[in-house]
MARFI-85521 format. One record per residue (C-alpha): residue number from 0; x, y, z. Coordinates in steps of 0.5 Angstrom, whole numbers. Layout:
BEGIN
<pt k="NUM" xx="X" yy="Y" zz="Z"/>
...
% end
This chain:
BEGIN
<pt k="0" xx="-79" yy="-137" zz="-72"/>
<pt k="1" xx="-73" yy="-132" zz="-73"/>
<pt k="2" xx="-71" yy="-126" zz="-70"/>
<pt k="3" xx="-66" yy="-122" zz="-75"/>
<pt k="4" xx="-60" yy="-118" zz="-71"/>
<pt k="5" xx="-59" yy="-111" zz="-72"/>
<pt k="6" xx="-53" yy="-110" zz="-75"/>
<pt k="7" xx="-54" yy="-102" zz="-75"/>
<pt k="8" xx="-61" yy="-98" zz="-74"/>
<pt k="9" xx="-60" yy="-91" zz="-76"/>
<pt k="10" xx="-62" yy="-85" zz="-79"/>
<pt k="11" xx="-57" yy="-82" zz="-84"/>
<pt k="12" xx="-56" yy="-76" zz="-89"/>
<pt k="13" xx="-56" yy="-77" zz="-97"/>
<pt k="14" xx="-50" yy="-81" zz="-98"/>
<pt k="15" xx="-51" yy="-85" zz="-92"/>
<pt k="16" xx="-48" yy="-85" zz="-85"/>
<pt k="17" xx="-42" yy="-89" zz="-84"/>
<pt k="18" xx="-43" yy="-94" zz="-79"/>
<pt k="19" xx="-46" yy="-93" zz="-72"/>
<pt k="20" xx="-41" yy="-89" zz="-68"/>
<pt k="21" xx="-46" yy="-84" zz="-66"/>
<pt k="22" xx="-51" yy="-89" zz="-63"/>
<pt k="23" xx="-52" yy="-88" zz="-55"/>
<pt k="24" xx="-50" yy="-95" zz="-52"/>
<pt k="25" xx="-57" yy="-95" zz="-48"/>
<pt k="26" xx="-60" yy="-94" zz="-56"/>
<pt k="27" xx="-57" yy="-100" zz="-58"/>
<pt k="28" xx="-61" yy="-104" zz="-52"/>
<pt k="29" xx="-67" yy="-102" zz="-54"/>
<pt k="30" xx="-66" yy="-103" zz="-61"/>
<pt k="31" xx="-64" yy="-110" zz="-60"/>
<pt k="32" xx="-71" yy="-112" zz="-58"/>
<pt k="33" xx="-74" yy="-110" zz="-65"/>
<pt k="34" xx="-76" yy="-116" zz="-69"/>
<pt k="35" xx="-76" yy="-114" zz="-77"/>
<pt k="36" xx="-81" yy="-120" zz="-77"/>
<pt k="37" xx="-86" yy="-118" zz="-73"/>
<pt k="38" xx="-86" yy="-111" zz="-72"/>
<pt k="39" xx="-92" yy="-107" zz="-74"/>
<pt k="40" xx="-89" yy="-103" zz="-80"/>
<pt k="41" xx="-95" yy="-98" zz="-79"/>
<pt k="42" xx="-93" yy="-96" zz="-73"/>
<pt k="43" xx="-86" yy="-95" zz="-74"/>
<pt k="44" xx="-83" yy="-87" zz="-74"/>
<pt k="45" xx="-77" yy="-83" zz="-75"/>
<pt k="46" xx="-75" yy="-76" zz="-73"/>
<pt k="47" xx="-70" yy="-71" zz="-74"/>
<pt k="48" xx="-67" yy="-65" zz="-72"/>
<pt k="49" xx="-63" yy="-60" zz="-76"/>
<pt k="50" xx="-61" yy="-53" zz="-75"/>
<pt k="51" xx="-65" yy="-48" zz="-78"/>
<pt k="52" xx="-61" yy="-47" zz="-84"/>
<pt k="53" xx="-64" yy="-53" zz="-86"/>
<pt k="54" xx="-70" yy="-57" zz="-88"/>
<pt k="55" xx="-73" yy="-63" zz="-91"/>
<pt k="56" xx="-74" yy="-63" zz="-99"/>
<pt k="57" xx="-82" yy="-64" zz="-100"/>
<pt k="58" xx="-83" yy="-72" zz="-101"/>
<pt k="59" xx="-75" yy="-73" zz="-100"/>
<pt k="60" xx="-76" yy="-78" zz="-94"/>
<pt k="61" xx="-75" yy="-85" zz="-95"/>
<pt k="62" xx="-73" yy="-91" zz="-91"/>
<pt k="63" xx="-69" yy="-96" zz="-94"/>
<pt k="64" xx="-68" yy="-104" zz="-91"/>
<pt k="65" xx="-62" yy="-108" zz="-93"/>
<pt k="66" xx="-62" yy="-115" zz="-91"/>
<pt k="67" xx="-57" yy="-121" zz="-92"/>
<pt k="68" xx="-59" yy="-128" zz="-91"/>
<pt k="69" xx="-53" yy="-132" zz="-90"/>
<pt k="70" xx="-48" yy="-132" zz="-96"/>
<pt k="71" xx="-53" yy="-129" zz="-101"/>
<pt k="72" xx="-52" yy="-122" zz="-104"/>
<pt k="73" xx="-55" yy="-116" zz="-99"/>
<pt k="74" xx="-63" yy="-114" zz="-102"/>
<pt k="75" xx="-65" yy="-107" zz="-100"/>
<pt k="76" xx="-71" yy="-103" zz="-101"/>
<pt k="77" xx="-73" yy="-96" zz="-100"/>
<pt k="78" xx="-80" yy="-94" zz="-98"/>
<pt k="79" xx="-83" yy="-87" zz="-98"/>
<pt k="80" xx="-84" yy="-83" zz="-91"/>
<pt k="81" xx="-90" yy="-78" zz="-90"/>
<pt k="82" xx="-89" yy="-72" zz="-85"/>
<pt k="83" xx="-93" yy="-72" zz="-78"/>
<pt k="84" xx="-94" yy="-67" zz="-73"/>
<pt k="85" xx="-88" yy="-67" zz="-68"/>
<pt k="86" xx="-90" yy="-71" zz="-62"/>
<pt k="87" xx="-90" yy="-68" zz="-55"/>
<pt k="88" xx="-84" yy="-72" zz="-53"/>
<pt k="89" xx="-80" yy="-70" zz="-57"/>
<pt k="90" xx="-81" yy="-63" zz="-57"/>
<pt k="91" xx="-77" yy="-62" zz="-52"/>
<pt k="92" xx="-71" yy="-63" zz="-56"/>
<pt k="93" xx="-71" yy="-57" zz="-60"/>
<pt k="94" xx="-68" yy="-51" zz="-58"/>
<pt k="95" xx="-68" yy="-44" zz="-61"/>
<pt k="96" xx="-63" yy="-46" zz="-66"/>
<pt k="97" xx="-66" yy="-53" zz="-69"/>
<pt k="98" xx="-72" yy="-56" zz="-71"/>
<pt k="99" xx="-76" yy="-63" zz="-71"/>
<pt k="100" xx="-79" yy="-67" zz="-77"/>
<pt k="101" xx="-83" yy="-73" zz="-76"/>
<pt k="102" xx="-85" yy="-78" zz="-81"/>
<pt k="103" xx="-88" yy="-85" zz="-82"/>
<pt k="104" xx="-88" yy="-90" zz="-88"/>
<pt k="105" xx="-93" yy="-88" zz="-93"/>
<pt k="106" xx="-99" yy="-92" zz="-93"/>
<pt k="107" xx="-98" yy="-93" zz="-100"/>
<pt k="108" xx="-92" yy="-97" zz="-99"/>
<pt k="109" xx="-94" yy="-100" zz="-93"/>
<pt k="110" xx="-96" yy="-106" zz="-97"/>
<pt k="111" xx="-90" yy="-107" zz="-101"/>
<pt k="112" xx="-86" yy="-107" zz="-94"/>
<pt k="113" xx="-90" yy="-113" zz="-92"/>
<pt k="114" xx="-89" yy="-116" zz="-98"/>
<pt k="115" xx="-81" yy="-115" zz="-98"/>
<pt k="116" xx="-81" yy="-117" zz="-90"/>
<pt k="117" xx="-85" yy="-124" zz="-93"/>
<pt k="118" xx="-80" yy="-125" zz="-98"/>
<pt k="119" xx="-75" yy="-125" zz="-94"/>
<pt k="120" xx="-78" yy="-129" zz="-88"/>
<pt k="121" xx="-79" yy="-134" zz="-93"/>
<pt k="122" xx="-71" yy="-134" zz="-96"/>
<pt k="123" xx="-69" yy="-134" zz="-88"/>
<pt k="124" xx="-74" yy="-141" zz="-87"/>
<pt k="125" xx="-68" yy="-145" zz="-89"/>
<pt k="126" xx="-64" yy="-143" zz="-82"/>
<pt k="127" xx="-58" yy="-139" zz="-85"/>
<pt k="128" xx="-57" yy="-133" zz="-80"/>
<pt k="129" xx="-58" yy="-126" zz="-83"/>
<pt k="130" xx="-57" yy="-118" zz="-81"/>
<pt k="131" xx="-61" yy="-113" zz="-83"/>
<pt k="132" xx="-59" yy="-105" zz="-84"/>
<pt k="133" xx="-65" yy="-100" zz="-83"/>
<pt k="134" xx="-64" yy="-92" zz="-84"/>
<pt k="135" xx="-68" yy="-87" zz="-86"/>
<pt k="136" xx="-65" yy="-82" zz="-91"/>
<pt k="137" xx="-67" yy="-75" zz="-92"/>
<pt k="138" xx="-66" yy="-70" zz="-98"/>
<pt k="139" xx="-65" yy="-63" zz="-95"/>
<pt k="140" xx="-65" yy="-56" zz="-98"/>
<pt k="141" xx="-61" yy="-50" zz="-95"/>
<pt k="142" xx="-66" yy="-45" zz="-92"/>
<pt k="143" xx="-61" yy="-40" zz="-92"/>
<pt k="144" xx="-52" yy="-40" zz="-93"/>
<pt k="145" xx="-49" yy="-45" zz="-87"/>
<pt k="146" xx="-44" yy="-43" zz="-83"/>
<pt k="147" xx="-37" yy="-45" zz="-83"/>
<pt k="148" xx="-38" yy="-49" zz="-77"/>
<pt k="149" xx="-41" yy="-55" zz="-75"/>
<pt k="150" xx="-47" yy="-57" zz="-78"/>
<pt k="151" xx="-50" yy="-62" zz="-73"/>
<pt k="152" xx="-56" yy="-67" zz="-74"/>
<pt k="153" xx="-60" yy="-72" zz="-69"/>
<pt k="154" xx="-64" yy="-77" zz="-71"/>
<pt k="155" xx="-69" yy="-82" zz="-67"/>
<pt k="156" xx="-73" yy="-88" zz="-68"/>
<pt k="157" xx="-80" yy="-91" zz="-65"/>
<pt k="158" xx="-82" yy="-98" zz="-66"/>
<pt k="159" xx="-88" yy="-101" zz="-63"/>
<pt k="160" xx="-82" yy="-105" zz="-59"/>
<pt k="161" xx="-78" yy="-99" zz="-57"/>
<pt k="162" xx="-84" yy="-95" zz="-54"/>
<pt k="163" xx="-82" yy="-89" zz="-55"/>
<pt k="164" xx="-77" yy="-85" zz="-59"/>
<pt k="165" xx="-70" yy="-87" zz="-58"/>
<pt k="166" xx="-64" yy="-83" zz="-61"/>
<pt k="167" xx="-60" yy="-86" zz="-66"/>
<pt k="168" xx="-55" yy="-81" zz="-68"/>
<pt k="169" xx="-54" yy="-75" zz="-63"/>
<pt k="170" xx="-51" yy="-68" zz="-65"/>
<pt k="171" xx="-47" yy="-71" zz="-72"/>
<pt k="172" xx="-43" yy="-66" zz="-75"/>
<pt k="173" xx="-45" yy="-66" zz="-83"/>
<pt k="174" xx="-38" yy="-64" zz="-85"/>
<pt k="175" xx="-35" yy="-70" zz="-82"/>
<pt k="176" xx="-39" yy="-75" zz="-86"/>
<pt k="177" xx="-35" yy="-77" zz="-92"/>
<pt k="178" xx="-32" yy="-70" zz="-92"/>
<pt k="179" xx="-29" yy="-72" zz="-98"/>
<pt k="180" xx="-35" yy="-72" zz="-101"/>
<pt k="181" xx="-37" yy="-65" zz="-99"/>
<pt k="182" xx="-44" yy="-67" zz="-97"/>
<pt k="183" xx="-46" yy="-60" zz="-94"/>
<pt k="184" xx="-43" yy="-57" zz="-100"/>
<pt k="185" xx="-48" yy="-61" zz="-104"/>
<pt k="186" xx="-54" yy="-59" zz="-101"/>
<pt k="187" xx="-59" yy="-55" zz="-106"/>
<pt k="188" xx="-62" yy="-48" zz="-103"/>
<pt k="189" xx="-70" yy="-50" zz="-102"/>
<pt k="190" xx="-74" yy="-48" zz="-107"/>
<pt k="191" xx="-79" yy="-41" zz="-106"/>
% end
């Protein structure tokens, strides 16, 4: 049996958040217990806190898992996420300016995730080291125009091993993530 090391486990915006610089150290310790080989993907939960000016687009949430075994190329797959009611343990995180959204892996994608994990375990049996990167990639839309100031989001993850939601990135300003790409400016208005 082997244990993958977590290179970076986080939630991110459409173009992917670079690095784990906004992850609290206490979260890193809790996430170090997560073992991709044995963790139950049906129990994985993700959540994101957004300003009320933004909303995730319907069917716009996906889980991306990228694994690198030894010196081989990175292998990545995306899995659809489905919205859940916001759990009570996170309800206190929202305030009058923000809203929370919670997710699980779509049941139709669970067999694909299990198959992907089995493929990687078979490749890993050669004894080479590996790393894993997991990100939740929301596609958001604007409910109304954003102010010129910071546009903060916070993200969370829960696995069997963490027992509760762990903060992955707290109060990350979307305007400061890859400012050369102007991520905030590319967020479309919500339909209807």
